C-alpha positions in Angstrom: -104.6 91.8 256.0 -106.6 94.7 257.5 -109.4 93.5 259.8 -112.6 95.3 258.9 -114.6 96.8 261.8 -118.3 97.2 262.2 -117.9 100.9 261.4 -116.2 99.9 258.1 -119.2 97.7 257.2 -121.7 100.4 258.1 -119.9 102.9 255.9 -119.8 100.5 253.0 -123.5 99.7 253.5 -124.3 103.4 253.4 -123.3 103.4 249.7 -126.5 101.6 249.0 -128.3 104.8 249.8 -127.0 106.1 246.5 -129.1 103.4 244.8 -132.1 104.4 246.8 -131.7 108.1 245.9 -131.5 107.2 242.2 -134.6 105.1 242.5 -136.5 108.0 244.1 -135.2 110.6 241.7 -136.1 108.6 238.6 -139.3 107.2 240.2 -138.2 103.6 239.7 -140.2 102.4 242.7 -137.3 100.1 243.7 -136.6 101.4 247.2 -138.4 98.5 248.9 -136.6 95.9 246.8 -133.3 97.6 247.5 -133.9 97.6 251.2 -134.9 93.9 251.2 -132.0 93.0 249.0 -129.6 94.8 251.3 -130.9 93.3 254.5 -131.0 89.8 252.9 -127.4 90.2 251.7 -126.2 91.2 255.2 -128.1 88.4 257.0 -127.3 85.7 254.5 -123.6 86.5 254.4 -123.2 86.8 258.1 -125.1 83.5 258.6 -123.0 81.6 256.0 -119.9 83.1 257.6 -120.8 81.6 261.0 -121.8 78.3 259.4 -118.6 78.0 257.4 -116.5 78.9 260.4 -118.2 76.1 262.3 -117.9 73.6 259.4 -114.2 74.4 258.8 -113.4 73.6 262.4 -115.3 70.3 262.3 -114.6 69.1 258.8 -117.3 66.4 259.1 -118.1 64.9 255.7 -121.7 64.5 256.5 -122.1 68.2 257.3 -120.1 69.3 254.3 -122.2 67.1 251.9 -125.4 68.4 253.5 -124.4 72.0 252.9 -123.2 71.3 249.3 -126.5 69.5 248.6 -128.6 72.4 250.0 -126.6 75.0 248.0 -127.1 73.1 244.8 -130.8 72.5 245.4 -131.3 76.2 246.0 -129.4 77.1 242.9 -131.6 74.7 240.8 -134.8 76.3 242.2 -133.5 79.8 241.8 -132.6 79.3 238.1 -136.3 78.4 237.3 -137.7 81.3 239.4 -136.0 83.7 237.1 -137.6 82.2 234.0 -140.6 84.0 232.5 -142.1 80.8 231.0 -142.3 77.3 232.4 -143.4 73.8 231.4 -144.0 70.5 233.3 -140.7 69.1 234.5 -138.7 72.4 234.3 -137.9 72.3 238.0 -136.5 68.8 237.9 -134.5 69.6 234.7 -132.9 72.6 236.3 -132.0 70.7 239.5 -130.5 67.8 237.5 -128.5 70.2 235.3 -127.1 72.1 238.3 -126.2 69.0 240.1 -124.6 67.2 237.1 -122.6 70.2 235.9 -121.4 71.8 239.2 -120.6 68.6 241.0 -118.8 67.1 238.0 -116.6 70.2 237.4 -115.9 70.6 241.2 -115.0 66.9 241.3 -112.6 67.3 238.4 -111.0 70.4 240.0 -110.3 68.6 243.3 -109.1 65.3 241.8 -107.2 66.4 238.7 -106.4 70.1 238.9 -105.8 70.3 242.6 -104.2 67.1 244.0 -106.2 65.5 246.8 -103.3 65.5 249.2 -103.3 69.3 249.2 -106.8 69.6 250.5 -107.6 66.4 252.3 -106.8 67.9 255.7 -109.4 70.7 255.2 -111.9 69.5 252.5 -114.6 72.1 253.4 -112.2 75.0 252.8 -111.8 73.9 249.2 -115.1 72.1 248.4 -117.6 74.7 249.5 -116.0 77.9 248.1 -115.3 76.2 244.7 -118.8 74.8 244.5 -120.3 78.1 245.4 -118.4 80.0 242.7 -119.4 77.5 240.1 -123.0 77.3 241.2 -123.5 81.1 241.1 -122.4 81.3 237.5 -124.0 78.0 236.4 -127.4 79.0 237.6 -127.2 82.2 235.6 -126.4 80.3 232.5 -129.2 77.7 233.1 -131.7 80.5 233.8 -130.8 82.4 230.7 -130.8 79.2 228.6 -134.2 78.0 229.9 -135.8 81.4 229.4 -134.4 81.8 225.9 -135.5 78.3 224.9 -139.1 78.8 225.8 -139.1 82.3 224.3 -137.6 81.1 221.0 -140.1 78.3 220.7 -143.0 80.6 221.4 -141.8 83.1 218.8 -140.9 80.5 216.3 -144.0 78.3 216.8 -145.2 78.7 213.2 -141.8 78.0 211.8 -141.2 75.0 213.9 -144.6 73.5 213.2 -144.2 74.1 209.5 -140.9 72.3 209.4 -142.4 69.3 211.3 -145.3 69.3 208.8 -142.9 69.2 205.9 -141.2 66.1 207.4 -138.4 67.6 209.5 -137.4 65.8 212.6 -137.8 67.4 216.0 -134.1 68.1 216.1 -134.1 69.8 212.8 -137.2 71.9 213.6 -135.9 73.0 217.0 -132.2 73.4 216.1 -132.2 77.2 215.8 -134.0 77.6 219.1 -131.6 75.2 220.9 -128.6 77.0 219.5 -129.8 80.4 220.5 -130.7 79.2 224.0 -127.3 77.7 224.6 -125.6 80.7 223.1 -127.6 83.0 225.5 -126.6 81.0 228.5 -122.9 81.0 227.6 -122.6 84.7 226.5 -122.1 86.3 230.0 -119.2 84.1 231.0 -117.6 84.5 227.6 -117.9 88.3 227.9 -116.3 88.1 231.3 -113.4 86.0 230.0 -112.8 88.5 227.1 -112.2 91.5 229.5 -110.8 89.8 232.6 -107.6 91.5 233.6 -108.2 94.4 231.3 -111.5 95.9 232.5 -112.3 93.8 235.6 -110.3 92.1 238.4 -112.3 89.1 239.6 -113.4 88.8 243.2 -111.2 85.8 244.1 -108.1 87.4 242.7 -108.8 90.7 244.3 -109.5 89.0 247.7 -106.2 87.1 247.6 -104.2 90.2 246.7 -105.9 92.2 249.6 -105.1 89.3 251.9 -101.4 89.7 251.0 -100.9 87.0 248.4 -98.6 87.4 245.4 -100.4 88.9 242.4 -99.0 86.3 240.1 -100.1 83.5 242.4 -103.5 85.1 242.7 -103.7 85.2 238.9 -103.0 81.4 238.7 -105.9 80.7 241.0 -108.1 83.0 239.1 -107.3 81.3 235.7 -108.3 78.0 237.2 -111.5 79.3 238.7 -112.5 81.2 235.5 -112.1 78.0 233.4 -114.0 75.9 235.9 -116.8 78.4 235.9 -116.9 78.5 232.1 -117.0 74.7 231.9 -119.7 74.4 234.5 -121.8 77.1 232.9 -121.6 75.6 229.4 -122.3 72.1 230.7 -125.2 73.2 232.8 -126.8 75.3 230.1 -126.5 72.4 227.5 -128.0 69.9 229.9 -130.9 72.1 230.9 -131.7 73.1 227.3 -131.5 69.6 226.0 -133.8 68.3 228.8 -136.2 71.1 228.1 -136.2 70.2 224.4 -137.0 66.6 225.3 -140.0 67.8 227.4 -141.4 69.9 224.6 -141.1 67.5 221.7 -142.2 63.9 221.9 -140.7 60.8 220.2 -143.3 61.2 217.3 -141.7 64.5 216.4 -144.6 66.6 217.7 -144.2 70.0 219.2 -146.1 70.1 222.6 -146.6 73.9 222.5 -149.5 73.8 225.0 -147.0 72.8 227.8 -145.4 76.2 227.8 -147.1 78.5 230.2 -146.2 81.9 231.6 -144.9 81.9 235.2 -147.8 82.2 237.6 -150.5 80.8 235.3 
């Protein structure tokens, strides 16, 4: 594998200037955000690289668990920050959904799919990258699901309240909104699965090939990762949407519309 130099990184970073030129040309006013995003990407990736290098050498379970917990917590918070509307308990719902889905899927991967004896000597090298890939996609699904749920309920308020007035249960009244929210959260990963290998070569597969691994072996790993991500995304989206639904409808089948507020209000 070719070792990248500082010059290689600088040349790659210079490509971001194209984005800035486009922003200036079209008057998008995104130059500051691009600069901040670029600097954050560099700092965050270098920092996590140093941390992982240290953790891989130590392989202390307490440190590994602390990092996994921190990553998951940040993912749960980030998912809500992207939502345009919020309601009491949405932060807790998101965090619970992220933890339940990502840790369950990661646990399944490292106990059933990948035998424990193959990773027990270097647990961090398997646990952290797998969890990170699952978290990144799961938080997107949860974010889209939460945003779509509140949007659907706001737009369908009259329809939902009419159904409840006519004797429908909360589940019957909110079913369409729930279905659309879950569908919205799962659509990106399904779209990715539809074109993987034809239009796009995923990052993990590409990285292994560049590192000198067999393309066929790289594909096997990518299939495993893709399905783990799909499962985590679906599970996290469903959990977050169902928990949100329970926050916005009480046991007396009443729609608590006043709980939904725009972010920042």
